[in-house]
C-alpha positions, 0 to 999 in steps of 0.5 A: 473403190466406191461406196453404195452411195456412189462416191469414193470410200474414205480409204480411196481418198486417203492417198490423194490427201497424203500426196496433197499434204506431201506437196504442201510440205515440200513447197514450204520446204523449198520456199523457206530455202528460196527465201534464204533460210539455212536452218536444218540444211545437211552440209553446205551447198556448193553454191548458195545462189544456185541452191536458191535458184533451184528452190525458186523453181517451185514457185517460178513454174506457177505463172506459166500459161499453157497455150490453147488452155482455157482459164478462169480468173478467181481471187481467194483472200481473207479480210483482217478478221479472218473471214475468207472471201472469193470471187471469180470473173462471171457472166450473167445466166439469167434471173433466179425469181420472177421479180427479176431482182436476183441474178444467176451468174456463173464463172466465165472463161477469160482470155489469160494473157489479157487477164494477167496483163490487167493484174500486172498493170494494177500491181496485183500478183497472180499465179497460174494453176494447172494441176491439183498440186498448185491448187492446194499450194494456192488455197493453203499458202498463197491465196490472191489472184489466179488463173485456174485451168478449166480442167482443174476448175471443173474437178 
């Protein structure tokens, strides 16, 4: 359903927001149990270690690189005052002015294996984002370094 301006209507966006909200709540729920939380559990799991392993599966799938996919490397963080900062590996596109003082840069694709190796060597954690759910979890809960799959980044 589209508006006259060409964009989706407010009602057409609602299911996407609801799905994103549900995904975030589910990840928070599983993350809590993966870290060993027990409050609010109905009954007792047969094996607490198996329960934690299942819960950790949500987070474990995020560092998987899909073969033959293209990725951007971004960092999303905040300083102590709460100001949000982001950066991306970029390449030079040209100059924005006639005085050659201001560069135009754009995000560039990276070699995912090399980027994750660099982050690992530096002791930096990272996640791999290949769908909108992972993107929502990254932006709302995690932050830090991420490889974002090209198709997800273009949306």
